[in-house]
TIMI-2910 file (N, C-alpha, C, CB; in pm, 1 decimal, decimal comma, always signed):
<rs>
+----------+----------+----------+----------+----------+----------+----------+----------+----------+----------+----------+----------+------+
!      n_x !      n_y !      n_z !     ca_x !     ca_y !     ca_z !      c_x !      c_y !      c_z !     cb_x !     cb_y !     cb_z ! resn !
+----------+----------+----------+----------+----------+----------+----------+----------+----------+----------+----------+----------+------+
!  +1266,4 !   -432,4 !   -746,0 !  +1146,2 !   -509,5 !   -730,3 !  +1176,9 !   -627,8 !   -642,1 !  +1090,1 !   -553,9 !   -865,7 !  Met !
!  +1087,3 !   -660,0 !   -551,5 !  +1107,2 !   -768,3 !   -456,2 !   +986,5 !   -860,3 !   -465,9 !  +1126,6 !   -714,2 !   -309,9 !  Asp !
!  +1012,4 !   -987,4 !   -487,6 !   +905,3 !  -1086,3 !   -498,7 !   +912,7 !  -1177,9 !   -378,1 !   +915,9 !  -1167,7 !   -631,8 !  Gln !
!   +802,0 !  -1194,1 !   -309,6 !   +796,6 !  -1280,7 !   -192,6 !   +710,4 !  -1402,0 !   -222,2 !   +742,4 !  -1204,5 !    -70,3 !  Glu !
!   +759,9 !  -1520,6 !   -189,7 !   +682,1 !  -1641,9 !   -200,4 !   +616,7 !  -1670,5 !    -66,1 !   +769,9 !  -1760,3 !   -245,8 !  Gly !
!   +566,2 !  -1791,4 !    -47,7 !   +501,2 !  -1827,9 !    +77,7 !   +602,1 !  -1843,8 !   +191,5 !   +422,3 !  -1956,8 !    +60,0 !  Glu !
!   +726,4 !  -1873,8 !   +160,6 !   +830,3 !  -1891,8 !   +261,3 !   +878,4 !  -1754,3 !   +307,4 !   +948,9 !  -1976,6 !   +205,2 !  Asp !
!   +864,4 !  -1721,6 !   +435,8 !   +905,0 !  -1588,7 !   +481,8 !  +1056,5 !  -1565,0 !   +474,6 !   +858,1 !  -1568,5 !   +623,6 !  Pro !
!  +1136,9 !  -1671,3 !   +458,9 !  +1281,4 !  -1652,7 !   +447,3 !  +1324,0 !  -1635,1 !   +301,7 !  +1354,9 !  -1771,2 !   +509,2 !  Thr !
!  +1232,6 !  -1654,6 !   +207,8 !  +1264,1 !  -1642,2 !    +65,4 !  +1250,7 !  -1497,5 !    +20,2 !  +1172,4 !  -1732,8 !    -18,4 !  Phe !
!  +1345,2 !  -1455,5 !    -62,1 !  +1329,4 !  -1329,3 !   -133,7 !  +1403,6 !  -1339,5 !   -266,6 !  +1382,3 !  -1209,0 !    -49,0 !  Ser !
!  +1350,9 !  -1271,0 !   -365,3 !  +1414,2 !  -1259,7 !   -496,8 !  +1403,4 !  -1113,3 !   -535,6 !  +1346,3 !  -1355,0 !   -605,3 !  Ala !
!  +1513,4 !  -1042,2 !   -522,5 !  +1514,9 !   -898,9 !   -546,3 !  +1590,6 !   -868,8 !   -674,4 !  +1577,5 !   -824,4 !   -427,5 !  Thr !
!  +1521,1 !   -807,3 !   -770,6 !  +1581,2 !   -775,0 !   -898,9 !  +1619,0 !   -629,2 !   -909,1 !  +1487,9 !   -810,9 !  -1010,2 !  Gly !
!  +1737,6 !   -604,0 !   -962,4 !  +1784,9 !   -468,3 !   -986,9 !  +1816,9 !   -458,8 !  -1135,6 !  +1910,6 !   -432,8 !   -897,9 !  Val !
!  +1752,4 !   -364,9 !  -1203,8 !  +1771,2 !   -347,5 !  -1347,4 !  +1876,6 !   -240,2 !  -1371,6 !  +1637,5 !   -310,2 !  -1417,1 !  Val !
!  +1974,5 !   -275,8 !  -1456,0 !  +2076,7 !   -182,1 !  -1500,5 !  +2081,3 !   -192,2 !  -1652,1 !  +2217,7 !   -212,5 !  -1435,3 !  Thr !
!  +2037,5 !    -86,7 !  -1719,1 !  +2031,2 !    -90,5 !  -1865,1 !  +1930,3 !   -194,5 !  -1910,7 !  +2169,7 !   -120,6 !  -1924,9 !  Gly !
!  +1977,2 !   -291,7 !  -1989,7 !  +1887,0 !   -396,1 !  -2040,5 !  +1910,5 !   -529,5 !  -1969,6 !  +1905,6 !   -413,6 !  -2192,1 !  Asp !
!  +1969,4 !   -523,4 !  -1850,1 !  +2003,5 !   -645,0 !  -1775,1 !  +1946,6 !   -637,1 !  -1633,6 !  +2157,5 !   -665,4 !  -1770,4 !  Arg !
!  +1902,3 !   -751,4 !  -1582,1 !  +1853,5 !   -759,5 !  -1445,5 !  +1945,7 !   -852,1 !  -1366,1 !  +1706,1 !   -810,0 !  -1441,6 !  Val !
!  +1975,4 !   -810,3 !  -1242,9 !  +2048,6 !   -895,1 !  -1149,3 !  +1953,4 !   -926,5 !  -1035,4 !  +2180,9 !   -825,6 !  -1097,2 !  Thr !
!  +1930,0 !  -1056,2 !  -1014,3 !  +1837,2 !  -1100,5 !   -910,5 !  +1915,6 !  -1169,9 !   -800,5 !  +1728,5 !  -1195,0 !   -968,7 !  Val !
!  +1901,6 !  -1119,5 !   -679,6 !  +1964,1 !  -1180,3 !   -562,5 !  +1856,4 !  -1258,6 !   -488,3 !  +2030,7 !  -1071,9 !   -469,5 !  Thr !
!  +1884,9 !  -1387,6 !   -467,6 !  +1786,2 !  -1478,1 !   -409,7 !  +1837,6 !  -1530,2 !   -275,9 !  +1755,3 !  -1595,7 !   -506,2 !  Val !
!  +1748,3 !  -1534,0 !   -176,1 !  +1781,1 !  -1590,9 !    -46,1 !  +1673,2 !  -1690,5 !     -6,4 !  +1795,7 !  -1480,0 !    +61,1 !  Thr !
!  +1710,4 !  -1784,0 !    +80,3 !  +1614,1 !  -1879,3 !   +132,9 !  +1597,5 !  -2002,2 !    +45,6 !  +1482,3 !  -1812,9 !   +150,2 !  Gly !
!  +1476,6 !  -2056,3 !    +46,1 !  +1446,8 !  -2179,4 !    -24,8 !  +1375,9 !  -2152,1 !   -156,8 !  +1362,4 !  -2270,4 !    +62,0 !  Glu !
!  +1428,4 !  -2211,2 !   -264,2 !  +1361,7 !  -2201,8 !   -394,0 !  +1300,1 !  -2337,8 !   -420,5 !  +1461,5 !  -2159,4 !   -509,6 !  Val !
!  +1167,0 !  -2340,0 !   -421,4 !  +1093,8 !  -2464,7 !   -439,1 !   +965,2 !  -2435,1 !   -514,7 !  +1063,7 !  -2532,6 !   -302,1 !  Asp !
!   +871,8 !  -2530,2 !   -514,4 !   +748,1 !  -2514,1 !   -588,9 !   +670,8 !  -2389,3 !   -545,7 !   +661,4 !  -2637,2 !   -571,9 !  Met !
!   +680,4 !  -2351,8 !   -420,1 !   +607,6 !  -2236,1 !   -369,1 !   +672,1 !  -2103,2 !   -407,4 !   +596,9 !  -2245,2 !   -219,6 !  Ala !
!   +801,1 !  -2102,5 !   -438,3 !   +872,1 !  -1975,8 !   -460,6 !   +935,4 !  -1962,3 !   -599,0 !   +978,6 !  -1960,2 !   -357,4 !  Thr !
!   +943,2 !  -2070,4 !   -674,2 !  +1012,9 !  -2067,3 !   -803,8 !   +951,4 !  -1966,6 !   -900,0 !  +1011,4 !  -2205,6 !   -867,5 !  Ala !
!   +818,9 !  -1953,3 !   -899,7 !   +756,4 !  -1857,5 !   -990,7 !   +793,0 !  -1714,2 !   -954,3 !   +604,9 !  -1874,5 !   -989,4 !  Asp !
!   +807,2 !  -1685,8 !   -824,9 !   +848,7 !  -1551,9 !   -783,1 !   +989,1 !  -1520,7 !   -834,4 !   +843,9 !  -1539,2 !   -629,6 !  Ala !
!  +1076,5 !  -1620,5 !   -835,2 !  +1210,0 !  -1603,0 !   -893,1 !  +1198,9 !  -1571,6 !  -1041,5 !  +1296,3 !  -1729,3 !   -871,3 !  Leu !
!  +1117,7 !  -1648,4 !  -1112,4 !  +1101,0 !  -1626,0 !  -1256,2 !  +1047,4 !  -1485,0 !  -1283,0 !  +1006,0 !  -1731,8 !  -1316,8 !  Phe !
!   +948,1 !  -1443,1 !  -1207,4 !   +890,1 !  -1309,5 !  -1226,3 !   +992,9 !  -1199,3 !  -1199,5 !   +768,6 !  -1291,0 !  -1134,3 !  Gln !
!  +1073,6 !  -1215,2 !  -1094,8 !  +1175,5 !  -1114,4 !  -1062,9 !  +1280,6 !  -1105,7 !  -1173,1 !  +1242,8 !  -1146,8 !   -928,7 !  Ala !
!  +1303,1 !  -1217,6 !  -1242,3 !  +1408,5 !  -1223,6 !  -1344,7 !  +1360,2 !  -1187,0 !  -1484,7 !  +1467,7 !  -1361,5 !  -1347,9 !  Ala !
!  +1232,0 !  -1158,0 !  -1500,6 !  +1180,0 !  -1132,0 !  -1634,6 !  +1099,7 !  -1001,8 !  -1642,7 !  +1093,4 !  -1247,7 !  -1679,0 !  Thr !
!  +1155,5 !   -892,2 !  -1595,3 !  +1083,1 !   -765,4 !  -1613,7 !  +1082,2 !   -726,9 !  -1762,2 !  +1148,0 !   -651,6 !  -1528,3 !  Pro !
!   +996,8 !   -635,1 !  -1797,7 !   +984,4 !   -590,2 !  -1937,5 !  +1114,6 !   -528,1 !  -1988,0 !   +869,7 !   -488,5 !  -1951,0 !  Ala !
!  +1139,4 !   -546,5 !  -2116,9 !  +1250,2 !   -483,3 !  -2190,7 !  +1388,6 !   -522,2 !  -2140,7 !  +1236,6 !   -334,5 !  -2183,5 !  Arg !
!  +1403,5 !   -642,3 !  -2090,4 !  +1532,5 !   -691,6 !  -2041,8 !  +1583,1 !   -798,0 !  -2138,6 !  +1520,4 !   -749,1 !  -1896,4 !  Ile !
!  +1712,5 !   -794,1 !  -2169,1 !  +1768,6 !   -892,0 !  -2263,1 !  +1874,6 !   -982,5 !  -2200,9 !  +1828,2 !   -820,1 !  -2381,1 !  Thr !
!  +1901,4 !   -964,9 !  -2070,9 !  +1998,9 !  -1050,0 !  -2003,9 !  +1971,5 !  -1055,4 !  -1855,3 !  +2140,7 !  -1000,4 !  -2029,4 !  Gly !
!  +2018,2 !  -1163,8 !  -1791,8 !  +1993,6 !  -1178,5 !  -1648,7 !  +2110,3 !  -1246,0 !  -1578,8 !  +1866,1 !  -1257,6 !  -1624,8 !  Ala !
!  +2136,6 !  -1199,1 !  -1457,7 !  +2230,4 !  -1262,2 !  -1365,8 !  +2150,0 !  -1303,1 !  -1243,2 !  +2350,4 !  -1166,0 !  -1327,9 !  Thr !
!  +2162,4 !  -1430,0 !  -1205,6 !  +2091,0 !  -1481,1 !  -1089,3 !  +2194,8 !  -1519,6 !   -983,7 !  +1999,7 !  -1603,7 !  -1127,3 !  Ile !
!  +2187,3 !  -1453,6 !   -868,9 !  +2279,2 !  -1479,2 !   -758,1 !  +2208,3 !  -1571,0 !   -658,1 !  +2325,4 !  -1344,7 !   -689,6 !  Asp !
!  +2249,8 !  -1697,5 !   -656,6 !  +2188,6 !  -1797,9 !   -569,3 !  +2279,1 !  -1834,9 !   -452,2 !  +2154,6 !  -1922,8 !   -649,2 !  Leu !
!  +2378,5 !  -1752,9 !   -423,0 !  +2475,7 !  -1787,8 !   -320,4 !  +2418,9 !  -1790,1 !   -179,2 !  +2589,2 !  -1692,4 !   -325,6 !  Arg !
!  +2300,7 !  -1731,6 !   -157,3 !  +2238,2 !  -1734,9 !    -24,8 !  +2117,5 !  -1829,2 !    -21,8 !  +2195,2 !  -1593,7 !    +16,8 !  Ala !
!  +2110,3 !  -1919,6 !   -118,7 !  +1999,0 !  -2015,0 !   -125,1 !  +2032,8 !  -2137,7 !    -41,6 !  +1968,7 !  -2055,7 !   -272,3 !  Val !
!  +1937,4 !  -2177,9 !    +42,7 !  +1959,4 !  -2290,5 !   +133,8 !  +1892,5 !  -2419,9 !    +87,7 !  +1909,3 !  -2254,9 !   +270,8 !  Ser !
!  +1797,5 !  -2411,4 !     -5,4 !  +1728,4 !  -2529,6 !    -56,9 !  +1691,5 !  -2502,4 !   -201,5 !  +1601,3 !  -2564,4 !    +28,4 !  Phe !
!  +1703,4 !  -2604,8 !   -287,0 !  +1683,6 !  -2588,3 !   -430,8 !  +1629,5 !  -2719,4 !   -484,9 !  +1816,8 !  -2547,1 !   -503,6 !  Phe !
!  +1506,2 !  -2719,2 !   -537,8 !  +1446,1 !  -2844,8 !   -582,7 !  +1421,1 !  -2845,9 !   -733,4 !  +1315,5 !  -2869,3 !   -508,8 !  Asp !
!  +1344,3 !  -2943,2 !   -779,7 !  +1320,7 !  -2959,2 !   -923,8 !  +1244,6 !  -2841,2 !   -983,7 !  +1243,8 !  -3087,8 !   -950,0 !  Ser !
!  +1156,8 !  -2777,6 !   -907,6 !  +1087,5 !  -2658,6 !   -957,6 !  +1187,3 !  -2545,1 !   -980,7 !   +977,2 !  -2613,9 !   -858,5 !  Ala !
!  +1285,0 !  -2534,3 !   -892,5 !  +1389,0 !  -2433,4 !   -906,5 !  +1476,3 !  -2462,4 !  -1028,5 !  +1474,9 !  -2427,1 !   -779,6 !  Ala !
!  +1510,8 !  -2589,0 !  -1047,7 !  +1588,6 !  -2628,0 !  -1165,2 !  +1512,4 !  -2591,4 !  -1292,1 !  +1620,1 !  -2779,7 !  -1162,5 !  Ile !
!  +1384,6 !  -2623,9 !  -1295,7 !  +1301,3 !  -2592,7 !  -1412,0 !  +1300,5 !  -2441,7 !  -1440,0 !  +1157,1 !  -2643,6 !  -1389,8 !  His !
!  +1296,1 !  -2362,2 !  -1334,2 !  +1297,8 !  -2217,1 !  -1350,7 !  +1427,8 !  -2170,2 !  -1415,1 !  +1278,4 !  -2148,3 !  -1215,8 !  Thr !
!  +1541,1 !  -2225,0 !  -1374,0 !  +1668,4 !  -2186,9 !  -1436,8 !  +1671,8 !  -2226,1 !  -1583,7 !  +1785,9 !  -2251,8 !  -1363,2 !  Leu !
!  +1621,4 !  -2343,5 !  -1615,8 !  +1617,9 !  -2387,4 !  -1755,9 !  +1529,2 !  -2293,6 !  -1837,6 !  +1566,5 !  -2533,7 !  -1766,8 !  Val !
!  +1415,0 !  -2255,6 !  -1784,2 !  +1326,9 !  -2160,0 !  -1853,3 !  +1396,5 !  -2026,5 !  -1874,6 !  +1197,5 !  -2139,0 !  -1773,6 !  Arg !
!  +1466,0 !  -1977,9 !  -1772,0 !  +1535,5 !  -1849,4 !  -1784,2 !  +1648,4 !  -1857,4 !  -1886,5 !  +1591,1 !  -1805,5 !  -1648,0 !  Leu !
!  +1717,1 !  -1969,7 !  -1892,1 !  +1822,2 !  -1987,4 !  -1993,6 !  +1762,5 !  -1980,9 !  -2134,0 !  +1895,9 !  -2122,1 !  -1973,1 !  Ala !
!  +1639,5 !  -2027,1 !  -2150,8 !  +1571,1 !  -2019,2 !  -2280,5 !  +1526,9 !  -1876,6 !  -2310,9 !  +1449,7 !  -2112,9 !  -2282,9 !  Glu !
!  +1485,9 !  -1801,7 !  -2208,9 !  +1443,5 !  -1662,3 !  -2226,4 !  +1562,6 !  -1574,7 !  -2263,9 !  +1376,6 !  -1609,1 !  -2097,8 !  Val !
!  +1679,8 !  -1603,6 !  -2206,1 !  +1798,9 !  -1520,9 !  -2224,5 !  +1914,8 !  -1600,9 !  -2285,3 !  +1841,7 !  -1460,3 !  -2090,7 !  Tyr !
!  +1899,6 !  -1653,3 !  -2406,9 !  +2008,8 !  -1733,9 !  -2464,5 !  +2135,5 !  -1650,5 !  -2483,2 !  +1965,5 !  -1794,2 !  -2599,7 !  Pro !
!  +2244,2 !  -1699,0 !  -2425,6 !  +2373,2 !  -1631,2 !  -2439,8 !  +2393,6 !  -1511,7 !  -2349,6 !  +2389,9 !  -1587,8 !  -2578,5 !  Gly !
!  +2291,1 !  -1469,1 !  -2276,7 !  +2304,0 !  -1351,9 !  -2188,8 !  +2255,5 !  -1383,5 !  -2047,6 !  +2225,0 !  -1232,8 !  -2246,0 !  Thr !
!  +2270,5 !  -1509,2 !  -2006,9 !  +2221,7 !  -1556,7 !  -1878,0 !  +2337,6 !  -1613,2 !  -1799,4 !  +2110,7 !  -1662,6 !  -1895,5 !  Phe !
!  +2344,5 !  -1579,5 !  -1670,6 !  +2447,9 !  -1637,3 !  -1584,7 !  +2392,4 !  -1659,3 !  -1445,2 !  +2572,6 !  -1546,5 !  -1579,5 !  Glu !
!  +2442,0 !  -1766,0 !  -1381,7 !  +2396,6 !  -1805,5 !  -1248,9 !  +2518,5 !  -1825,0 !  -1159,5 !  +2310,6 !  -1935,4 !  -1254,9 !  Val !
!  +2515,3 !  -1762,2 !  -1042,6 !  +2617,5 !  -1780,6 !   -940,3 !  +2555,5 !  -1865,8 !   -829,9 !  +2670,1 !  -1642,4 !   -884,4 !  Phe !
!  +2592,9 !  -1994,3 !   -821,2 !  +2528,1 !  -2084,8 !   -726,6 !  +2595,0 !  -2086,3 !   -588,6 !  +2527,1 !  -2224,4 !   -783,2 !  Pro !
!  +2516,7 !  -2123,2 !   -488,7 !  +2574,8 !  -2160,6 !   -360,1 !  +2632,6 !  -2301,3 !   -377,9 !  +2467,2 !  -2155,2 !   -242,3 !  Ser !
!  +2709,3 !  -2348,0 !   -282,1 !  +2761,2 !  -2485,2 !   -289,5 !  +2647,0 !  -2586,0 !   -297,0 !  +2850,7 !  -2515,9 !   -167,8 !  Asp !
!  +2541,8 !  -2561,8 !   -221,6 !  +2426,0 !  -2651,7 !   -221,1 !  +2357,5 !  -2654,2 !   -357,5 !  +2325,8 !  -2609,0 !   -112,8 !  Arg !
!  +2337,1 !  -2536,9 !   -416,0 !  +2274,6 !  -2529,4 !   -548,9 !  +2364,2 !  -2597,6 !   -651,7 !  +2247,9 !  -2381,6 !   -589,8 !  Val !
!  +2494,0 !  -2573,8 !   -644,1 !  +2588,5 !  -2637,6 !   -736,3 !  +2577,0 !  -2789,9 !   -729,0 !  +2732,9 !  -2593,7 !   -704,5 !  Arg !
!  +2567,5 !  -2842,3 !   -607,7 !  +2555,4 !  -2987,7 !   -590,6 !  +2428,1 !  -3040,7 !   -655,5 !  +2557,1 !  -3024,3 !   -441,6 !  Arg !
!  +2316,5 !  -2971,7 !   -635,2 !  +2189,2 !  -3013,5 !   -695,3 !  +2199,2 !  -3008,9 !   -848,0 !  +2072,8 !  -2923,0 !   -646,0 !  Val !
!  +2258,2 !  -2903,9 !   -901,4 !  +2272,2 !  -2893,6 !  -1047,5 !  +2365,9 !  -3001,2 !  -1101,3 !  +2324,3 !  -2754,2 !  -1086,9 !  Leu !
!  +2473,5 !  -3031,1 !  -1029,8 !  +2564,3 !  -3138,2 !  -1071,5 !  +2491,7 !  -3272,0 !  -1073,5 !  +2686,4 !  -3145,3 !   -978,1 !  Asp !
!  +2417,2 !  -3302,0 !   -968,3 !  +2343,7 !  -3428,6 !   -960,5 !  +2239,9 !  -3438,7 !  -1070,7 !  +2276,3 !  -3443,2 !   -824,3 !  Ile !
!  +2177,1 !  -3326,1 !  -1105,2 !  +2072,2 !  -3326,9 !  -1207,7 !  +2128,2 !  -3331,8 !  -1350,0 !  +1984,6 !  -3204,3 !  -1192,2 !  Ser !
!  +2260,8 !  -3323,4 !  -1363,9 !  +2321,5 !  -3326,1 !  -1496,7 !  +2338,3 !  -3189,6 !  -1560,2 !  +2240,3 !  -3410,9 !  -1586,2 !  Gly !
!  +2313,2 !  -3083,1 !  -1484,6 !  +2323,9 !  -2947,7 !  -1538,9 !  +2450,0 !  -2874,8 !  -1492,9 !  +2202,5 !  -2867,4 !  -1499,6 !  Leu !
!  +2542,4 !  -2946,2 !  -1433,0 !  +2661,7 !  -2883,6 !  -1377,6 !  +2758,2 !  -2825,6 !  -1478,7 !  +2733,0 !  -2980,8 !  -1296,8 !  Gly !
!  +2742,2 !  -2859,8 !  -1606,2 !  +2832,9 !  -2809,6 !  -1710,0 !  +2766,7 !  -2707,2 !  -1802,5 !  +2885,2 !  -2925,4 !  -1792,5 !  Glu !
!  +2654,4 !  -2652,6 !  -1762,4 !  +2586,0 !  -2555,0 !  -1846,9 !  +2672,2 !  -2430,0 !  -1864,4 !  +2448,9 !  -2517,7 !  -1786,5 !  Gln !
!  +2670,8 !  -2369,7 !  -1983,6 !  +2754,6 !  -2251,3 !  -2006,3 !  +2714,4 !  -2131,5 !  -1921,2 !  +2749,4 !  -2212,6 !  -2151,4 !  Pro !
!  +2593,3 !  -2129,1 !  -1872,1 !  +2548,2 !  -2016,3 !  -1790,7 !  +2583,9 !  -2030,2 !  -1643,0 !  +2399,6 !  -2000,6 !  -1804,4 !  Trp !
!  +2632,9 !  -2144,6 !  -1602,4 !  +2666,2 !  -2168,2 !  -1462,6 !  +2807,6 !  -2118,9 !  -1434,5 !  +2652,7 !  -2318,1 !  -1427,5 !  Leu !
!  +2820,9 !  -2027,9 !  -1339,9 !  +2949,9 !  -1969,8 !  -1304,7 !  +3007,4 !  -2038,6 !  -1181,6 !  +2936,4 !  -1818,7 !  -1280,1 !  Arg !
!  +3138,5 !  -2030,8 !  -1163,4 !  +3198,9 !  -2086,0 !  -1040,6 !  +3148,0 !  -2008,1 !   -920,0 !  +3355,3 !  -2080,5 !  -1047,1 !  Pro !
!  +3136,3 !  -2077,7 !   -808,5 !  +3101,6 !  -2007,7 !   -684,3 !  +3212,8 !  -1909,7 !   -653,3 !  +3080,0 !  -2107,7 !   -565,2 !  Ala !
!  +3176,5 !  -1793,4 !   -605,0 !  +3276,5 !  -1691,4 !   -572,8 !  +3222,7 !  -1605,9 !   -461,2 !  +3312,1 !  -1604,5 !   -696,6 !  Gln !
!  +3310,2 !  -1527,3 !   -400,2 !  +3267,7 !  -1442,9 !   -289,2 !  +3236,0 !  -1301,5 !   -333,7 !  +3374,1 !  -1439,9 !   -182,8 !  Thr !
!  +3281,7 !  -1260,8 !   -451,8 !  +3251,1 !  -1126,5 !   -501,3 !  +3109,7 !  -1121,7 !   -555,4 !  +3351,1 !  -1084,0 !   -610,0 !  Asp !
!  +3052,7 !  -1003,0 !   -557,9 !  +2921,4 !   -984,4 !   -616,6 !  +2930,0 !  -1000,8 !   -768,1 !  +2864,1 !   -846,1 !   -579,6 !  Gln !
!  +2827,8 !  -1063,6 !   -830,6 !  +2827,1 !  -1073,9 !   -975,7 !  +2805,0 !   -936,0 !  -1036,4 !  +2718,4 !  -1172,8 !  -1023,5 !  Pro !
!  +2846,4 !   -922,1 !  -1159,6 !  +2830,0 !   -791,4 !  -1221,3 !  +2785,1 !   -806,9 !  -1355,3 !  +2952,7 !   -712,1 !  -1219,5 !  Gly !
+----------+----------+----------+----------+----------+----------+----------+----------+----------+----------+----------+----------+------+
</rs>
């Protein structure tokens, strides 16, 4: 499933494997696109989510709110792979030590 926001460079593509969804996000996550990210990450009958934000170029408070909401939807089964830019925004916002936040890496999340 692919969700497009108003930004033509944004995409949030979810792939479901079993009861888990992996969403790969590119472009800018902001007020115009954050809901598309949430929708891609919450398909029916899913109990866990991995969000790959390593190709995200902009991340604002609406995007932060979306991650917090997803962490509430998937307690204990949620993980986020941030880009350096996303990591910086989360660190500044006080969310840099969340248990769902993974170190930046070059391998695909699994």
